[in-house]
C-alpha positions in Angstrom: -0.4 -0.1 -0.1 1.5 3.6 -1.2 1.7 5.9 2.0 -0.9 8.3 1.0 -3.6 5.8 0.7 -2.4 4.1 3.9 -2.1 8.2 5.5 -5.6 8.8 4.6 -7.2 4.9 5.9 -5.8 6.5 9.3 -7.0 10.0 9.1 -10.0 8.5 8.2 -9.9 5.7 10.8 -8.9 8.7 13.5 -11.6 10.9 12.7 -14.2 7.8 13.1 -13.2 7.6 17.4 -15.2 9.3 19.6 -11.7 9.4 21.6 -10.3 11.8 18.5 -13.2 14.3 18.6 -13.5 14.2 22.5 -9.6 15.6 22.7 -10.5 17.5 19.3 -13.6 19.2 21.2 -11.7 19.6 24.7 -9.0 21.5 23.4 -11.1 24.0 21.2 -13.0 24.8 24.4 -9.5 25.0 26.0 -8.9 28.7 25.5 -12.1 29.5 28.0 -9.2 28.5 30.8 -7.7 31.4 29.9 -10.5 33.7 30.7 -11.0 32.3 33.9 -8.6 30.1 35.7 -5.4 31.1 34.0 -4.5 35.2 33.2 -0.8 35.0 32.9 -0.7 38.3 31.0 -2.4 41.5 31.7 -2.2 45.1 30.5 -4.3 45.4 27.3 -7.2 44.1 26.0 -5.0 41.8 24.1 -3.1 40.7 26.5 -6.8 39.4 28.2 -9.1 38.3 25.5 -6.6 36.9 23.1 -2.7 36.2 24.5 -4.5 34.3 28.0 -6.5 32.0 25.9 -4.4 31.1 23.6 -1.5 30.4 26.2 -4.3 28.2 28.2 -5.5 26.8 24.8 -1.7 25.7 24.6 -1.4 24.2 27.8 -4.4 22.4 27.9 -4.3 21.0 24.5 -0.6 20.0 24.3 -1.2 17.3 28.1 -5.0 16.3 25.4 -2.9 15.2 22.6 -0.1 14.0 24.5 -2.6 11.8 25.7 -4.4 11.2 22.6 -0.9 10.0 21.2 0.1 7.7 22.9 -3.1 6.1 23.2 -3.5 5.9 19.4 0.0 4.6 19.3 -0.2 2.0 22.1 -3.8 0.5 20.6 -2.6 -1.2 17.8 0.0 -3.0 20.2 -2.0 -3.4 23.0 -4.9 -5.5 20.8 -2.0 -7.4 18.9 -2.8 -6.5 15.5 0.1 -5.6 14.8 1.0 -9.1 14.0 -1.4 -8.9 11.3 -0.6 -5.3 10.1 3.6 -5.8 10.0 2.7 -8.3 7.3 0.8 -6.4 5.3 2.8 -2.7 5.2 5.9 -1.3 6.5 5.9 -1.0 10.4 8.1 2.4 9.8 5.0 3.2 7.1 2.7 2.2 9.4 3.8 4.4 12.7 4.7 7.9 9.8 1.3 7.6 9.2 -0.5 7.3 12.6 1.9 10.2 13.7 0.7 12.3 10.0 -2.4 11.6 10.7 -2.0 13.0 14.6 -0.7 16.1 13.6 -2.7 16.7 10.8 -5.9 16.1 13.4 -4.1 19.0 15.8 -3.5 21.3 12.8 -7.9 21.0 11.7 -8.5 21.7 15.3 -6.6 24.6 15.7 -8.1 25.9 12.7 -11.6 25.1 14.0 -10.5 26.8 17.1 -9.3 29.9 15.6 -12.9 30.2 13.6 -14.7 29.9 16.6 -12.8 32.2 19.1 -12.2 35.1 15.6 -15.5 36.4 16.7 -15.7 35.9 20.3 -12.4 38.0 20.3 -13.7 40.4 18.3 -17.1 40.7 20.4 -14.7 40.8 23.3 -11.7 43.4 22.4 -14.1 45.9 20.5 -12.3 48.4 17.9 -8.9 47.1 18.8 -9.9 43.9 17.4 -6.9 42.9 14.7 -8.3 39.5 12.0 -4.8 38.6 11.5 -2.9 39.5 14.6 -5.7 37.2 16.6 -5.0 33.7 13.3 -1.8 34.9 14.1 -1.4 34.1 17.4 -3.7 31.0 17.7 -1.4 29.4 15.3 2.1 30.8 16.9 0.7 29.6 20.3 -1.4 26.5 20.3 -0.6 24.8 17.2 3.0 24.4 17.4 2.6 22.9 20.8 -0.4 20.4 19.6 2.5 19.2 17.0 5.0 19.1 20.3 3.3 17.2 22.3 2.5 15.0 19.8 6.1 14.7 18.5 7.8 13.8 21.7 4.8 11.7 23.2 5.1 9.5 19.6 9.1 9.7 19.7 9.1 8.3 23.6 6.8 5.7 22.3 8.7 4.5 19.3 12.1 4.2 21.6 10.6 2.1 24.4 6.7 1.2 23.2 5.4 1.3 27.2 2.5 3.5 27.4 3.3 3.9 31.2 7.1 5.1 30.6 6.1 7.1 27.8 3.4 9.2 29.6 6.2 9.9 32.6 8.7 11.0 29.9 6.1 13.9 28.8 5.2 15.0 31.9 8.6 15.2 32.6 9.3 17.1 29.2 6.2 19.7 30.2 6.9 20.5 33.3 11.2 21.0 31.8 8.9 23.9 29.9 7.1 25.1 33.1 9.9 25.1 36.0 13.8 24.7 34.9 13.5 25.8 31.3 11.2 28.9 32.6 13.9 31.4 31.9 15.3 29.9 28.6 12.5 32.3 26.4 14.1 29.3 23.6 13.3 26.4 26.1 9.9 27.5 26.7 7.9 25.1 24.0 4.3 25.1 26.3 4.3 28.5 27.9 6.1 30.6 25.0 7.9 33.6 26.6 5.1 35.9 25.2 4.7 38.5 27.5 2.9 41.4 26.4 0.5 42.2 23.2 -0.1 45.5 22.4 -3.7 46.5 21.4 -2.6 50.2 20.0 0.7 49.5 18.1 2.8 46.8 16.6 3.4 43.0 17.7 5.7 42.3 14.4 8.8 41.9 17.0 7.4 39.6 19.6 5.6 37.4 16.8 8.8 37.0 15.1 10.5 35.7 18.2 7.9 33.5 19.1 8.6 32.0 15.8 11.6 31.3 16.2 11.0 29.9 18.8 9.2 27.5 17.0 10.9 26.9 14.6 13.8 25.7 16.8 11.3 22.9 18.4 10.2 21.9 15.0 13.9 20.9 14.6 14.8 19.7 17.4 11.5 17.3 17.6 11.4 16.3 14.0 15.0 15.3 13.9 14.7 13.4 17.4 11.1 11.6 16.1 13.4 11.0 12.6 15.6 9.2 14.7 13.2 7.0 17.1 11.4 5.9 13.9 14.3 3.8 13.5 14.0 2.0 16.7 10.3 1.3 15.3 10.0 -2.9 16.1 10.9 -5.4 13.0 11.5 -9.1 12.7 11.0 -9.5 16.4 13.9 -7.3 17.7 14.1 -4.4 20.5 14.8 -1.3 19.9 18.6 -1.3 19.4 18.1 -4.1 16.6 14.7 -2.8 14.8 17.4 0.9 14.8 20.4 -1.5 12.7 18.0 -2.7 10.5 15.8 0.3 9.8 19.3 2.2 9.5 19.2 0.6 5.8 16.6 3.6 4.9 19.9 6.0 5.1 17.4 8.8 4.3 16.2 8.9 7.9 19.2 9.3 10.2 20.7 11.4 7.5 17.4 13.6 8.0 17.6 13.1 11.3 20.7 14.5 11.8 20.2 17.7 9.2 17.1 18.7 11.7 19.3 18.5 14.4 21.8 20.5 13.2 19.6 22.6 11.5 17.8 23.6 15.7 21.4 23.8 17.0 22.0 26.9 14.5 18.7 27.9 15.5 19.4 28.0 18.9 23.2 29.5 18.8 22.4 31.8 16.2 18.8 33.3 17.0 19.1 37.1 15.3 17.1 38.3 18.3 18.9 38.3 21.5 22.3 39.7 21.9 25.4 38.5 23.9 26.0 40.8 26.7 27.5 39.5 30.4 24.8 38.4 32.3 26.5 40.8 35.2 26.2 44.1 34.8 29.7 46.2 35.1 28.9 49.8 34.0 32.5 51.0 35.4 34.1 48.3 33.0 31.6 49.5 29.8 32.9 52.7 30.4 36.1 52.7 31.3 38.2 53.5 28.4 40.2 56.3 27.0 38.8 59.2 25.2 40.8 60.1 22.4 41.6 64.4 22.6 42.6 64.8 19.0 39.1 63.9 17.3 35.7 65.7 17.9 32.4 66.0 15.6 30.3 68.8 14.9 27.3 67.7 12.9 25.6 64.3 12.8 23.6 63.4 9.4 21.8 60.3 9.0 19.2 58.3 5.8 17.5 55.7 7.4 15.9 53.2 5.7 13.8 50.9 7.9 12.4 48.0 6.2 8.7 47.7 7.8 7.9 44.2 6.7 10.7 42.5 7.5 12.2 44.4 10.6 15.4 45.4 9.1 17.0 48.3 9.4 19.5 50.0 7.1 21.3 53.6 7.4 23.8 55.6 6.2 25.4 58.1 8.6 27.6 61.1 8.1 29.7 62.6 10.4 31.6 65.9 9.9 35.0 65.4 12.2 38.4 67.6 13.2 41.3 65.8 13.4 43.7 68.2 14.5 46.8 65.6 15.5 48.0 65.9 12.2 48.8 61.8 12.4 46.0 59.0 11.5 43.5 58.2 14.3 41.6 55.7 15.6 38.1 56.2 16.9 35.1 53.9 17.6 31.5 53.9 17.7 28.8 52.2 19.3 26.2 50.1 17.5 23.7 47.7 18.0 25.3 43.9 18.3 22.3 43.4 15.5 24.1 45.5 13.0 26.8 45.4 10.6 29.4 48.2 9.3 28.8 47.8 5.6 31.1 50.0 4.0 33.3 53.1 5.9 34.7 56.1 3.9 36.9 59.0 4.9 36.9 61.9 2.5 35.6 59.2 -0.4 38.4 57.1 0.6 37.8 53.4 2.0 39.2 53.0 5.3 39.8 49.9 7.6 37.1 49.3 10.2 37.2 46.3 13.1 34.1 44.8 14.6 34.8 43.8 18.1 32.1 41.6 18.8 32.3 42.8 22.6 28.3 43.1 23.2 27.8 44.5 26.8 24.8 46.2 27.6 23.2 45.7 24.5 26.0 47.4 22.4 28.8 46.2 20.6 32.0 48.1 19.3 33.3 49.0 16.1 37.1 50.6 16.0 37.9 51.9 12.9 41.3 54.4 11.3 41.2 57.9 9.4 43.5 59.7 8.2 45.7 62.6 9.2 43.1 64.7 7.6 42.0 68.0 9.6 38.6 68.2 7.9 37.0 65.2 7.1 33.7 63.7 6.1 32.9 60.3 7.8 30.2 58.0 5.5 29.2 54.9 7.5 26.9 51.8 5.9 25.3 50.5 8.7 22.2 48.2 9.4 20.8 44.9 10.3 18.3 43.3 12.7 18.4 44.9 15.8 18.9 42.7 18.7 17.2 43.1 22.1 19.3 43.2 25.1 19.4 39.5 26.8 18.4 40.7 30.2 14.5 41.3 29.1 14.7 37.7 26.9 11.7 37.0 28.3 10.2 40.5 27.6 10.8 40.8 23.8 9.3 43.4 21.8 10.1 46.7 23.4 12.0 47.7 20.0 9.7 46.9 16.8 10.2 48.2 13.7 7.0 47.2 11.8 3.8 49.0 9.5 2.4 50.0 13.0 4.9 51.3 15.5 8.6 52.0 15.5 11.3 52.5 18.1 14.2 53.0 17.8 16.8 54.5 20.5 20.6 55.7 20.5 22.5 52.7 19.3 19.2 51.2 17.3 19.4 54.1 15.6 22.5 55.2 14.1 26.3 54.6 15.1 27.0 56.6 18.5 30.3 58.3 19.0 32.5 56.2 21.4 35.7 57.7 22.4 35.9 60.8 21.0 33.8 64.5 21.9 31.2 66.8 19.8 33.3 69.8 19.3 31.2 72.9 19.9 29.7 74.3 23.1 26.1 73.3 22.6 25.5 69.7 21.6 26.2 69.6 17.6 23.2 69.1 15.3 21.7 65.9 14.9 19.8 65.6 11.3 18.5 62.2 10.1 16.1 61.9 6.9 13.3 58.7 7.0 11.0 57.9 4.5 7.2 56.3 6.3 3.9 55.2 5.1 0.9 57.1 5.8 -0.1 56.5 9.0 3.1 56.8 10.7 4.3 59.5 12.4 7.6 60.2 14.0 7.6 61.6 17.6 11.1 62.5 18.9 11.9 61.9 22.8 12.9 65.3 23.9 12.5 68.6 22.4 13.9 67.5 18.6 11.7 68.3 16.3 9.9 66.4 13.2 8.9 67.8 9.6 7.3 66.5 6.7 7.9 66.2 3.5 5.6 64.6 0.6 7.2 62.2 -1.5 5.7 61.4 -5.6 4.5 57.7 -4.9 2.4 59.0 -1.5 4.6 58.1 1.2 6.1 60.5 3.6 9.7 61.7 4.2 10.2 63.1 7.3 12.9 65.4 8.2 13.7 64.8 12.1 16.0 67.6 13.6 17.7 66.8 17.2 21.2 67.6 19.4 23.8 65.5 20.6 25.3 61.7 19.8 21.9 60.0 19.3 18.6 59.9 19.2 15.5 58.7 20.3 12.5 57.9 17.8 8.8 56.6 18.2 6.5 56.3 15.3 2.4 55.1 15.1 -0.6 56.2 14.3 -0.2 59.4 16.8 -2.9 62.4 17.4 -1.5 65.4 19.1 -2.9 67.5 21.4 -1.9 71.1 22.2 -2.5 71.9 25.8 -2.1 75.2 27.1 -1.4 73.9 31.4 0.4 75.9 34.0 2.3 78.4 32.3 3.2 75.1 29.7 2.6 74.0 26.1 1.7 70.0 26.7 1.6 68.2 23.9 0.3 65.0 23.8 0.4 62.5 21.5 -1.4 59.1 21.9 -2.7 56.5 18.9 -5.5 57.2 16.9 -7.0 54.0 18.0 -7.9 56.0 21.6 -9.2 59.0 19.9 -13.0 57.8 20.9 -11.8 56.9 24.7 -9.5 60.4 25.4 -12.8 62.6 24.0 -14.9 60.3 26.6 -12.2 61.3 29.1 -12.1 65.2 28.2 -8.1 64.9 28.3 -7.8 68.4 27.4 -8.9 69.7 30.6 -7.8 66.9 32.5 -4.5 67.4 31.8 -4.9 71.2 32.3 -5.9 70.4 35.8 -3.4 68.5 37.0 -0.7 69.8 35.5 -2.2 73.1 37.5 -3.2 71.7 40.4 0.1 69.4 40.7 2.4 72.4 39.7 0.4 74.3 42.3 0.5 72.2 45.0 4.1 69.8 44.7 6.3 72.3 42.5 7.0 72.1 39.1 8.5 68.5 36.7 12.3 68.6 36.7 11.7 67.4 33.6 10.1 70.7 31.4 11.8 71.7 28.6 12.3 75.4 27.7 9.0 76.2 26.6 6.7 73.0 27.5 6.6 69.5 27.4 6.2 66.6 25.6 3.9 63.2 27.0 3.9 60.3 24.6 2.2 57.4 24.7 4.2 54.2 23.9 3.9 50.6 22.6 5.0 49.5 26.2 3.4 48.0 29.4 4.3 49.2 32.7 5.4 52.8 33.9 7.6 54.9 31.6 10.3 57.2 32.0 11.1 60.9 31.3 13.8 63.4 31.2 14.5 66.5 28.6 11.5 68.1 28.1 9.4 64.6 27.5 7.9 61.7 29.7 6.3 58.4 28.1 4.1 56.2 29.9 3.1 52.8 29.0 -0.1 52.1 26.4 -1.7 50.6 29.4 -2.0 53.5 31.3 -4.7 54.6 28.7 -6.5 51.0 28.2 -10.1 51.1 27.7 -10.3 48.4 30.7 -8.3 50.5 32.8 -10.0 53.8 32.6 -13.2 52.2 34.6 -10.9 50.9 36.8 -12.8 52.2 40.7 -9.4 52.3 42.8 -8.1 54.7 40.7 -11.1 57.7 39.9 -14.5 57.4 39.3 -14.8 57.7 35.9 -12.6 57.5 33.1 -11.6 61.2 32.9 -10.3 61.1 36.9 -8.6 57.7 35.9 -6.8 59.6 33.0 -5.8 61.9 36.0 -4.3 59.5 38.2 -2.2 58.1 35.1 -1.1 61.7 34.6 -0.3 62.3 38.2 1.9 59.8 37.7 4.2 62.0 36.3 4.8 63.8 39.7 4.7 60.3 42.1 6.0 57.6 40.4 8.3 59.3 37.3 9.1 63.2 38.7 9.4 62.0 42.3 10.2 58.1 42.3 9.0 55.5 44.8 10.0 52.4 45.2 8.4 49.6 47.3 10.2 47.0 49.6 8.4 44.0 47.9 5.0 43.2 46.4 3.8 43.2 49.6 4.5 46.6 51.0 1.2 49.2 50.7 4.1 51.8 50.3 4.2 52.5 46.7 4.0 55.6 44.1 0.0 54.2 43.9 -0.8 55.6 47.2 0.1 59.0 46.7 -1.1 59.2 42.9 -4.4 58.0 44.2 -4.5 60.2 47.3 -3.5 63.5 44.7 -6.3 62.3 42.9 -8.9 62.4 45.6 -7.6 65.7 46.3 -8.1 67.1 43.1 -11.8 66.1 43.0 -12.6 67.3 46.1 -11.2 70.9 45.0 -13.2 70.2 41.7 -16.3 68.8 42.6 -16.7 69.2 46.8 -16.2 67.2 49.7 -19.3 65.3 49.3 -18.5 63.4 46.0 -14.9 62.9 47.3 -16.0 61.5 50.2 -18.2 59.3 48.4 -16.3 57.7 45.3 -12.9 57.7 47.3 -12.5 57.6 51.0 -15.7 55.5 51.3 -14.5 53.0 48.7 -11.8 52.9 50.3 -12.9 52.2 53.6 -14.9 49.4 52.1 -12.3 47.9 50.3 -10.0 48.0 53.6 -12.6 46.6 55.6 -13.0 43.4 53.5 -9.5 43.2 53.4 -9.6 42.9 57.0 -11.6 40.7 57.3 -10.2 38.2 54.9 -9.6 34.3 55.9 -6.1 34.3 55.3 -5.6 37.8 56.1 -6.7 36.6 59.6 -4.9 33.2 59.0 -1.7 33.8 56.9 -0.7 30.3 58.1 -3.2 28.3 55.6 -2.0 30.7 52.4 0.9 28.1 52.1 -0.9 25.7 51.8 -2.0 26.7 48.5 -0.5 25.9 45.2 1.6 28.4 43.8 -1.2 29.9 41.1 -3.5 30.7 43.8 -1.4 32.2 46.6 -0.1 34.3 43.4 -3.7 35.8 43.0 -4.6 35.8 46.4 -1.6 38.2 47.1 -1.5 40.5 44.0 -5.5 41.0 45.3 -4.0 42.0 48.2 -1.4 44.1 46.8 -3.9 46.3 45.8 -6.4 46.7 48.1 -3.4 47.7 50.2 -1.3 50.3 47.7 -4.9 51.6 46.4 -6.8 51.8 49.5 -5.1 51.0 52.7 -2.3 53.6 51.9 -4.2 56.8 50.6 -6.4 55.9 54.1 -3.1 56.6 56.0 -2.1 59.6 54.4 -5.3 60.7 54.7 -5.3 60.0 58.6 -1.3 61.6 58.4 -3.0 64.7 56.9 -5.4 65.1 60.0 -2.1 64.3 62.3 -0.8 67.0 60.9 -2.5 70.1 60.9 -4.8 69.7 57.6 -4.4 69.7 53.8 -1.8 72.9 53.7 0.5 71.5 56.1 0.1 68.0 53.9 0.5 70.1 50.8 3.9 71.7 52.0 5.0 68.0 54.0 4.4 66.8 50.0 5.9 69.7 48.3 8.9 69.2 50.5 9.3 65.5 49.7 8.7 66.4 45.7 11.6 69.0 45.4 13.8 67.7 48.3 17.2 66.3 47.5 17.1 63.1 47.1 20.2 60.2 48.3 22.2 59.7 45.0 23.1 56.0 46.1 19.2 55.0 46.1 17.4 58.0 44.7 13.7 56.8 46.1 11.1 58.6 48.2 10.5 56.0 51.2 8.3 55.2 53.8 10.5 56.4 56.7 11.2 59.5 54.5 7.4 60.2 54.9 7.1 59.1 58.5 10.2 61.2 59.5 8.2 64.9 57.3 5.3 64.0 59.0 7.1 63.7 62.8 5.0 60.2 62.6 5.8 56.5 63.6 4.2 54.0 61.5 2.1 53.2 64.7 0.1 56.3 64.6 -1.0 55.7 60.8 -2.5 52.1 61.7 -6.0 52.2 61.1 -8.7 50.1 63.4 
């Protein structure tokens, strides 16, 4: 019987089995666990309603299909019908056809799951739904997990031909991905390191990284399966004897070796993560001698990103001055994924050396320049930008795609390392970049952009900045110009948020927050000369600020987050809460000692939001929608069984302990801490006295070695003890 006929028979028999349909039904329904019991990701609608169901479906589906595989492969041997079938067809062909039929069934299952869950996900995510992203996540997360479970289980069974040992082996393989391999993004086969999915911006980099993980395991397990297939029993021989006999079909061992070698290359040559030392030695990184003879006075960059492939290439033109009268060696820092393709000085090629010394997501390129006093140095460079290896589980911040671009410093252009600017003020940096309509660039800082239309309908943007590098964001940005506290506040946010921003009256909210906080606590240290730029970015959690600009993760403005009653009574008040983090969180950093510690930026921010709303809407409103909510939540918290009996918490499974701890931490930070600050306000003499204390803490000098506002700093400023602020 020909193989395709045998495969068709096996596939038909498989789909006539009730066990198969039960496995298919359970796997298709498994994503619902991501909406209920298993929710590792948060921060966006795509995390909650797309990534979590897909990850849950991968975990449950892998277990189901591993069990189905071992039962199907053991069926013919358990019933002893293999004695008859082996006389009619090749045992190798029979085993291969059964495994291929199972792989086909897994593919059909995931396709059905995509068709069923697409409309469900669309209904849950609303306006931000992207069908291509939804299908890609299901096909990259769930389908490979099912295939890997089938291939490993089939390999183990072919090797030992024991149902019990095979199940034990798979259990170990499954648990390794969840435990010992959990810190290695390439080895996590069933729980891939998908840390975030953006609602507003691009996810190409995350999907490419996920695809590489799947490619590595497909090659590795494909090679293992081909090798173990050689152990298929023939002529009454054992595993080793059958291997020797089956190895005569030379294409199987050759294919096994080729796949194993390809998986090794995929692991060692992955293009996504650099090879920086895990132990960060900043002193060693910046320990080099400056070349005092070489300076630069201007940088011009022609940037050419490939949005569909995530690649970047560019040409950087440096205006140099060499006052030594001799050839000099200078160095640049560049992203470890980039290479210098050519370097010319005044039109003549000059030698350069890639040191491959990855450190802190940078590597050094040395080059030799001539003795000419004035030099035009032109560097052609490019490649696929690598991310810092300490962030390997959270890939996706650096992005080049049709939806979003984020390129900072060495990701955008070579940075002069050991030679300096030759002007008193920062040297000008001018860059040109052509982007399709719908992508608008924004510079972090005070740099400006201007647009020039091209003949093909794209827009060439000219970026004007200063210094040795720039930070570029590009997305479907809408900008709002707001005059607040005597400043021009320019707010950039995704067009997907326009409706929400209008509902939250973003202009009024920004104006109210900036005027209130500036008046009560003082101006932010990172204001520019004329104002400030506030930018929403495609990341989750926190942000950073400096030199006239501040960025905030998109989760700060998510539609779900803007309905959080612990942050405010409505969308505009939650928006105010997020903007107030410019003072408590960025302008003055507050770091909790532990996850359970209630002292954090949230307590001060919630208290400040309450005070602002009290000023805008009156004491009764603030009492009803803030203080009463805090008191109710804290009262429930103090009555919680596990709070009163913490010894029982340690007996629960880890996931339940984590969920309970997270819930407790939320109440303590968003409700208990503002109540303590409110109590401190009464003890120190009222609102004006508390404003003076907080203003002093906000504008005061911090310890350079630990620049965080601590709980003890707050208590000392209030002249209170921790016991004074106990609630009860």
